[in-house]
C-alpha positions as CSV (number, residue, x, y, z in Angstrom):
1,M,-22.1,36.3,2.2
2,S,-23.9,36.6,-1.2
3,L,-24.1,32.4,-1.5
4,T,-26.7,33.0,-4.6
5,D,-24.3,34.9,-6.0
6,V,-21.6,32.6,-5.5
7,L,-23.5,29.5,-7.0
8,A,-25.0,31.1,-9.7
9,K,-21.0,32.1,-10.3
10,V,-20.1,27.9,-10.2
11,E,-22.7,27.5,-12.6
12,S,-21.3,29.9,-15.4
13,N,-18.1,28.7,-14.7
14,S,-18.7,25.2,-14.8
15,E,-17.8,24.3,-18.5
16,K,-14.3,26.0,-18.1
17,A,-13.6,23.8,-15.2
18,L,-14.6,20.8,-17.2
19,E,-11.7,21.7,-19.9
20,L,-9.1,22.2,-17.0
21,L,-10.5,18.5,-15.8
22,K,-9.9,17.1,-19.4
23,E,-6.3,18.4,-19.3
24,Y,-6.0,17.1,-15.8
25,C,-7.4,13.4,-16.7
26,R,-4.9,13.3,-19.5
27,F,-2.2,12.9,-17.3
28,P,-1.7,8.7,-17.2
29,S,-0.6,8.9,-13.3
30,I,-1.3,5.5,-12.2
31,S,1.0,4.6,-9.0
32,A,0.7,0.9,-9.2
33,H,2.8,1.7,-12.9
34,K,4.5,4.6,-11.3
35,R,3.5,6.6,-14.2
36,A,3.2,10.7,-14.6
37,Q,3.6,11.1,-11.3
38,P,6.0,14.4,-11.4
39,E,4.0,15.7,-14.6
40,T,0.7,15.4,-12.5
41,A,2.3,17.1,-9.1
42,A,3.0,20.1,-11.4
43,L,-0.1,20.5,-12.9
44,V,-1.8,20.2,-9.5
45,R,0.9,23.2,-8.0
46,R,0.2,25.4,-11.2
47,I,-3.8,25.3,-11.1
48,L,-3.8,25.9,-7.3
49,G,-1.6,28.8,-7.6
50,E,-3.9,29.5,-10.5
51,N,-6.8,30.0,-7.6
52,G,-4.7,32.2,-5.8
53,F,-3.0,29.5,-3.5
54,E,0.8,29.8,-2.1
55,A,1.8,26.3,-3.6
56,R,4.9,23.9,-3.3
57,E,5.8,20.6,-3.7
58,Y,7.4,18.2,-0.8
59,P,9.4,15.2,-1.5
60,T,8.9,12.3,-0.4
61,E,11.6,9.7,0.2
62,G,10.9,6.8,-2.1
63,G,7.6,8.2,-3.2
64,P,6.0,10.9,-5.7
65,N,5.7,14.5,-4.5
66,V,2.8,15.8,-2.2
67,V,1.7,19.2,-3.1
68,F,0.4,21.6,-0.2
69,G,-1.1,24.8,-1.1
70,Q,-2.7,27.3,1.6
71,L,-5.1,30.4,0.9
72,V,-5.2,32.6,4.4
73,V,-7.6,35.3,4.4
74,D,-7.6,36.1,8.0
75,E,-5.5,34.2,10.9
76,K,-8.7,34.6,13.0
77,K,-11.0,32.9,11.0
78,P,-11.5,28.9,10.9
79,T,-9.2,26.7,8.2
80,L,-11.0,24.0,5.9
81,L,-8.2,21.0,4.3
82,M,-9.3,19.9,1.5
83,Y,-7.4,16.3,0.6
84,E,-7.2,14.6,-2.6
85,H,-4.9,12.4,-4.8
86,Y,-3.8,12.8,-8.5
87,D,-3.1,9.2,-9.1
88,V,-5.6,6.9,-10.3
89,Q,-6.1,3.2,-11.0
90,P,-4.5,0.8,-13.4
91,T,-7.1,0.6,-16.6
92,D,-7.2,-3.2,-16.7
93,P,-8.9,-4.8,-18.4
94,V,-8.2,-2.2,-21.1
95,N,-10.6,-3.8,-23.5
96,E,-13.7,-3.3,-21.8
97,W,-13.5,0.1,-22.4
98,K,-15.5,2.4,-24.9
99,R,-13.4,5.2,-24.9
100,D,-9.6,5.7,-24.6
101,P,-9.6,6.2,-20.3
102,F,-7.1,9.1,-20.7
103,D,-8.3,10.9,-23.5
104,P,-11.6,12.6,-22.0
105,V,-15.0,13.1,-23.3
106,V,-18.2,14.6,-22.9
107,E,-21.3,12.5,-24.1
108,D,-24.9,11.8,-22.9
109,G,-24.6,14.2,-19.8
110,K,-21.1,12.6,-18.6
111,F,-17.4,13.3,-18.7
112,W,-15.8,9.6,-19.0
113,A,-11.8,9.2,-18.1
114,R,-10.0,7.3,-15.5
115,G,-9.8,9.8,-12.4
116,C,-12.4,11.3,-12.9
117,G,-14.5,10.6,-10.5
118,D,-11.6,9.3,-8.2
119,T,-10.9,12.0,-7.4
120,K,-9.5,14.6,-10.1
121,G,-12.8,15.7,-10.7
122,N,-13.4,16.7,-7.0
123,L,-10.5,18.8,-6.8
124,I,-11.5,20.6,-9.8
125,A,-15.0,21.0,-8.5
126,Q,-13.5,22.4,-5.4
127,L,-11.1,24.6,-6.8
128,L,-14.4,25.7,-9.2
129,A,-16.0,26.6,-5.6
130,V,-13.1,28.7,-4.3
131,Q,-13.1,30.9,-7.5
132,A,-16.6,31.5,-7.4
133,W,-16.1,33.1,-3.9
134,R,-13.0,34.6,-5.2
135,E,-15.0,36.2,-8.2
136,V,-17.8,37.5,-6.1
137,E,-16.2,38.3,-2.4
138,G,-13.2,38.8,-3.5
139,A,-11.9,36.2,-1.2
140,P,-13.5,32.8,0.5
141,P,-15.1,33.7,4.1
142,I,-12.4,31.3,5.4
143,N,-8.8,29.7,5.1
144,L,-8.2,27.2,2.7
145,K,-5.8,24.4,2.6
146,F,-4.9,21.7,-0.2
147,V,-2.9,18.3,0.2
148,V,-2.9,16.6,-2.7
149,E,-0.3,13.1,-2.6
150,G,0.0,10.7,-5.2
151,E,0.1,7.2,-3.9
152,E,-3.7,6.8,-2.3
153,E,-4.7,4.2,-5.1
154,V,-1.6,1.9,-3.7
155,G,-2.2,2.4,-0.1
156,S,-0.1,5.9,0.5
157,P,2.9,4.1,1.5
158,H,5.0,7.4,1.7
159,F,1.8,10.1,2.9
160,G,2.2,9.1,6.4
161,S,5.7,10.0,6.9
162,F,4.6,13.3,4.7
163,V,1.9,13.7,7.2
164,E,4.5,13.1,10.4
165,A,6.8,15.6,9.5
166,N,4.3,18.2,8.5
167,K,1.5,18.3,11.3
168,E,1.8,21.7,12.0
169,I,0.8,23.0,8.2
170,L,-1.9,20.8,8.1
171,K,-3.5,21.6,11.2
172,A,-7.3,22.7,10.2
173,D,-10.5,23.1,12.2
174,G,-11.6,20.0,9.9
175,A,-11.0,18.5,6.5
176,T,-12.6,17.0,4.0
177,I,-11.4,13.4,2.2
178,E,-11.5,13.0,-1.2
179,G,-15.3,13.5,-2.0
180,G,-18.3,12.0,-1.3
181,D,-20.5,11.2,-3.7
182,H,-24.5,10.6,-5.0
183,L,-27.2,8.6,-5.6
184,H,-28.8,7.2,-8.4
185,D,-31.4,9.8,-7.8
186,G,-29.1,12.7,-7.3
187,R,-29.4,12.7,-3.7
188,P,-25.5,13.9,-2.1
189,K,-23.7,11.7,0.5
190,I,-21.1,12.5,2.8
191,E,-19.4,9.7,5.0
192,L,-18.2,10.4,8.7
193,G,-14.9,7.7,7.7
194,C,-14.0,5.2,6.0
195,K,-13.3,1.2,6.8
196,G,-9.9,0.4,6.5
197,T,-8.1,-1.9,4.5
198,L,-5.5,-5.1,4.6
199,Y,-3.7,-6.2,1.4
200,V,-2.1,-9.5,1.2
201,E,-1.1,-11.8,-1.1
202,L,-0.9,-15.9,-0.3
203,V,1.4,-17.7,-2.1
204,S,1.9,-21.4,-2.1
205,R,4.2,-23.8,-3.7
206,T,4.6,-27.4,-3.9
207,A,7.5,-28.2,-5.9
208,K,10.6,-26.6,-7.7
209,V,9.0,-27.2,-11.3
210,D,6.0,-27.3,-13.0
211,Q,5.2,-31.1,-13.6
212,H,3.2,-33.2,-16.4
213,S,-0.6,-33.2,-15.5
214,M,-0.3,-36.7,-15.8
215,Y,1.2,-36.5,-12.8
216,A,-1.8,-34.6,-10.6
217,P,-3.0,-38.0,-9.1
218,I,0.2,-38.0,-7.1
219,A,1.4,-34.2,-7.8
220,P,0.4,-31.5,-5.2
221,N,-1.3,-28.6,-7.2
222,P,-0.4,-25.2,-5.6
223,G,-3.9,-23.8,-6.6
224,W,-6.3,-26.3,-5.3
225,R,-3.8,-25.9,-1.8
226,L,-4.6,-22.0,-2.0
227,I,-8.6,-22.6,-2.8
228,H,-8.7,-25.1,0.3
229,A,-7.3,-22.3,2.4
230,L,-9.0,-19.4,0.7
231,N,-12.5,-21.6,1.7
232,T,-11.5,-21.1,5.1
233,L,-11.4,-17.4,5.4
234,R,-15.3,-16.5,4.0
235,D,-18.3,-18.7,3.7
236,Q,-20.8,-18.7,1.1
237,R,-22.9,-15.8,2.5
238,G,-19.6,-13.6,2.4
239,R,-18.7,-13.4,6.2
240,V,-15.4,-13.7,7.0
241,T,-14.7,-16.9,9.2
242,I,-11.1,-16.0,11.2
243,P,-12.1,-16.5,14.4
244,G,-12.0,-13.4,16.6
245,W,-11.7,-11.5,13.4
246,L,-14.7,-8.8,14.3
247,E,-13.9,-9.0,18.3
248,D,-12.5,-5.0,18.1
249,A,-14.8,-3.9,15.6
250,R,-17.2,-0.2,16.5
251,R,-20.6,-1.4,16.7
252,P,-23.6,0.3,15.2
253,T,-25.3,2.6,17.3
254,P,-29.2,3.8,17.4
255,R,-28.6,6.7,15.6
256,E,-26.4,5.1,13.0
257,I,-29.1,2.5,11.6
258,R,-31.7,5.5,12.2
259,Y,-29.7,7.3,8.9
260,L,-29.4,4.5,7.1
261,K,-33.0,3.3,7.6
262,A,-33.8,6.8,6.2
263,S,-30.7,6.6,3.0
264,G,-32.1,7.1,-0.3
265,F,-29.8,3.9,-0.9
266,K,-31.1,1.4,-3.9
267,A,-29.4,-1.5,-4.6
268,Q,-31.3,-2.0,-7.8
269,A,-29.1,0.8,-9.2
270,L,-26.1,-1.0,-8.8
271,K,-27.4,-4.1,-9.6
272,E,-28.0,-2.5,-13.0
273,F,-24.9,-0.2,-13.1
274,W,-23.0,-3.8,-12.6
275,G,-24.8,-5.4,-14.7
276,A,-25.0,-8.3,-12.0
277,T,-27.4,-10.8,-11.6
278,D,-27.4,-11.3,-8.2
279,L,-26.6,-9.1,-4.7
280,L,-25.6,-11.0,-1.7
281,G,-27.7,-10.6,1.2
282,G,-31.1,-10.3,-0.7
283,D,-33.1,-7.4,-2.2
284,N,-34.1,-5.7,1.2
285,D,-31.6,-2.4,0.4
286,F,-31.9,-1.3,4.3
287,E,-30.0,-4.9,4.7
288,L,-28.3,-4.7,1.7
289,L,-26.8,-0.9,2.6
290,R,-26.2,-2.5,6.7
291,R,-24.5,-5.1,5.4
292,L,-22.5,-2.8,3.2
293,V,-21.4,-0.6,5.6
294,Y,-20.9,-2.7,8.5
295,W,-19.6,-5.9,7.5
296,P,-16.1,-6.6,6.8
297,T,-14.5,-8.2,3.6
298,C,-12.4,-10.9,2.7
299,T,-11.9,-10.3,-1.8
300,I,-10.2,-12.1,-4.1
301,C,-8.6,-9.5,-6.6
302,G,-6.3,-11.8,-8.6
303,F,-5.6,-15.1,-8.8
304,E,-2.5,-16.4,-10.8
305,S,-1.4,-20.2,-11.1
306,G,0.0,-22.3,-13.9
307,Y,-0.3,-21.4,-17.8
308,T,-3.4,-18.7,-19.0
309,G,-2.3,-18.4,-22.7
310,E,-4.0,-19.0,-25.7
311,G,-5.0,-23.0,-26.2
312,T,-4.0,-25.2,-24.1
313,K,-1.2,-26.6,-22.2
314,T,-1.5,-29.8,-19.8
315,V,0.3,-28.9,-16.4
316,N,0.6,-29.0,-12.7
317,P,1.9,-26.3,-11.7
318,A,4.4,-25.8,-9.1
319,V,3.9,-22.1,-7.7
320,A,0.1,-20.5,-7.7
321,K,-0.7,-17.0,-6.0
322,V,-3.9,-15.1,-5.0
323,K,-4.2,-11.0,-4.0
324,L,-6.4,-10.7,-1.0
325,D,-8.4,-7.4,-0.3
326,F,-9.3,-7.2,3.6
327,R,-12.2,-4.0,4.4
328,I,-11.5,-3.7,7.8
329,L,-13.7,-1.5,10.3
330,P,-13.5,1.6,12.5
331,N,-11.4,0.3,15.7
332,M,-10.1,-2.6,14.2
333,R,-6.3,-2.2,13.2
334,S,-4.6,-3.4,10.4
335,D,-1.2,-5.1,11.9
336,K,-3.5,-7.0,14.5
337,Q,-5.9,-8.1,11.9
338,L,-2.6,-10.0,9.9
339,V,-1.5,-11.9,13.0
340,K,-5.0,-13.1,13.3
341,L,-5.1,-13.9,9.1
342,Q,-1.7,-15.9,9.8
343,D,-2.5,-17.6,13.2
344,H,-5.5,-19.0,11.4
345,L,-3.8,-20.0,8.2
346,K,-1.4,-22.1,10.6
347,A,-4.5,-23.5,12.7
348,K,-5.9,-24.9,9.8
349,G,-2.9,-26.8,8.8
350,F,-1.9,-23.9,6.0
351,S,1.6,-22.9,7.7
352,D,3.3,-23.8,4.7
353,I,1.0,-21.3,2.6
354,E,3.1,-17.9,2.5
355,V,1.3,-14.7,3.8
356,V,3.1,-11.3,2.3
357,Y,1.8,-8.6,3.3
358,K,1.3,-5.9,0.3
359,D,-0.6,-2.5,2.4
360,H,-2.9,-1.1,4.3
361,L,-4.7,2.1,5.4
362,D,-6.1,2.1,8.9
363,P,-10.5,2.9,9.2
364,S,-11.4,5.7,10.8
365,A,-14.6,7.7,11.6
366,I,-15.9,10.9,14.0
367,S,-19.1,12.5,15.5
368,R,-22.0,13.7,13.5
369,N,-21.5,16.7,16.2
370,A,-18.7,17.9,14.5
371,R,-17.9,21.1,12.8
372,V,-17.0,19.8,9.1
373,V,-20.0,17.7,9.4
374,K,-22.4,20.7,10.4
375,A,-21.4,22.8,7.4
376,C,-21.4,20.2,5.4
377,L,-25.3,18.9,6.0
378,K,-26.2,22.9,5.9
379,G,-24.7,23.4,2.8
380,S,-26.5,20.6,0.9
381,V,-29.7,21.9,2.3
382,D,-28.2,25.2,0.5
383,V,-27.6,23.5,-2.7
384,Y,-30.3,20.2,-3.3
385,G,-32.9,21.4,-0.7
386,H,-32.3,19.0,2.3
387,E,-29.8,17.3,4.0
388,A,-27.3,14.7,2.3
389,D,-27.3,11.3,3.4
390,V,-25.2,10.4,6.0
391,W,-23.1,7.2,6.3
392,P,-21.2,6.6,9.7
393,W,-18.0,5.8,7.0
394,S,-17.4,4.6,3.7
395,P,-17.4,1.1,2.4
396,G,-14.0,2.1,0.7
397,A,-10.4,3.1,2.6
398,S,-8.9,6.3,2.5
399,A,-6.9,8.5,4.1
400,N,-9.0,10.1,7.0
401,G,-6.8,8.3,9.6
402,F,-4.2,10.3,8.9
403,F,-6.1,13.3,9.9
404,N,-8.6,12.3,12.9
405,E,-5.4,10.2,14.3
406,V,-2.7,11.9,13.4
407,V,-2.6,15.6,13.0
408,G,-6.0,15.6,14.9
409,V,-8.3,17.6,12.3
410,P,-11.9,15.7,12.2
411,S,-12.1,14.7,8.6
412,I,-15.8,13.4,6.3
413,S,-16.1,12.4,2.7
414,G,-17.8,14.9,1.0
415,P,-19.2,16.7,-0.6
416,G,-18.2,14.9,-4.6
417,V,-18.9,14.7,-7.9
418,S,-19.0,10.8,-8.7
419,Y,-22.4,8.7,-7.7
420,D,-23.1,5.2,-7.4
421,G,-22.8,4.6,-10.9
422,S,-19.1,6.4,-11.5
423,N,-17.2,3.0,-11.8
424,Y,-14.1,3.9,-10.1
425,H,-11.6,1.1,-10.3
426,A,-13.3,-0.3,-13.8
427,P,-13.7,0.4,-17.2
428,N,-15.4,3.2,-18.2
429,E,-15.3,5.6,-15.7
430,N,-17.6,8.5,-15.8
431,I,-19.0,11.1,-13.4
432,R,-23.1,13.0,-14.2
433,L,-22.0,16.6,-15.4
434,A,-25.0,17.6,-13.1
435,D,-23.3,16.1,-10.2
436,F,-19.8,18.1,-10.9
437,V,-22.2,21.5,-11.1
438,G,-23.8,19.9,-8.1
439,G,-20.9,19.2,-6.1
440,A,-19.1,22.4,-6.7
441,K,-22.4,24.0,-5.8
442,H,-22.0,21.9,-2.6
443,M,-18.7,22.8,-1.7
444,A,-18.9,27.0,-2.2
445,A,-22.0,26.5,0.5
446,M,-20.0,24.6,2.9
447,I,-17.3,27.1,2.6
448,G,-19.5,30.1,3.1
449,R,-21.2,27.6,6.1
450,F,-18.0,26.8,7.8
């Protein structure tokens, strides 16, 4: 195994890989808008084929195609599967972008484009690692599989049916899900699972038609009705206040706490990236990290009611809607949490508020002793000179559960190319060039260590 030569090849091929990433990021594959999905799937299939994979597209009923590719070097050798998604988030608010989100630019040591961090850059970095092995050794030392879907950003509503129907081709000895990222100081981070998400919309209708606002002393207001209901769901500290909400949640272990205490996480860096004045929970890095990992969330993602256009309109609206994103911990299940939410609102006197289920991804996490974890940590030592930060799971939601629970393939997030200032799901998404190269090297080393 000529790992030194492979890592050097990753470095020398990185500029060409960034040009391919530009091509990939030009596709406005916003799944929420069902944009450019067939074209982007075709591009993914093409670039997998160009890198030695036998690739094909699998249609899903009602959804975009899933791209699957495999490179078999020896059936007796282990197999690593890499999951990615080719869809991206909407670009709103567009006026806050400093550059066209779908016209990629390299400036100030960074690559700027929607989707470059989440997660188009990871796919290209992984292929850069594979290409380096092929050029140095003729083939990677293990079997590799890719599965790339087009709806992760809207909760993967059709990916589950693909997984159920194709368990056999997805079998592997370990998997990487999307990609881990880097802390502000360049330290790599991996996550042994993810939180889940339950996304709902609450709707309050207090009349058939809007009324003049002079009737506000006697006319009910749906916006205020929702605000009063929302105040029963979360307190000012950020704690979810629905009774029994955490009863099934996995609790932290002493080992996990030790790893978090050793983390290089710096909350001040996030505060500066966001331009925030304060963070919930104080200033202690460990306490904030523990909160980030082990607290569930109830987040108002959007609120709509009445007149929001230019100028004024004195109106008491008839309808108000709020979009809520609940992040839930491993061992919690979205269907059970949905019932708790509904029961809580009824118990608090808000049975008139409609709870509309939108989507979910259930949480999942694995042991640090899994083969895929050990290979990733050894690879980080090869590239960075030290082990990556290990988080028990990601604060975000992803497809880990499909592989851990349904297929039976232990999965982690990492290696990756983004960092804690990548602004994914926000304007001005970017990755640092050093992290792109480092993430690709980390992937190459992990392949060698697997």
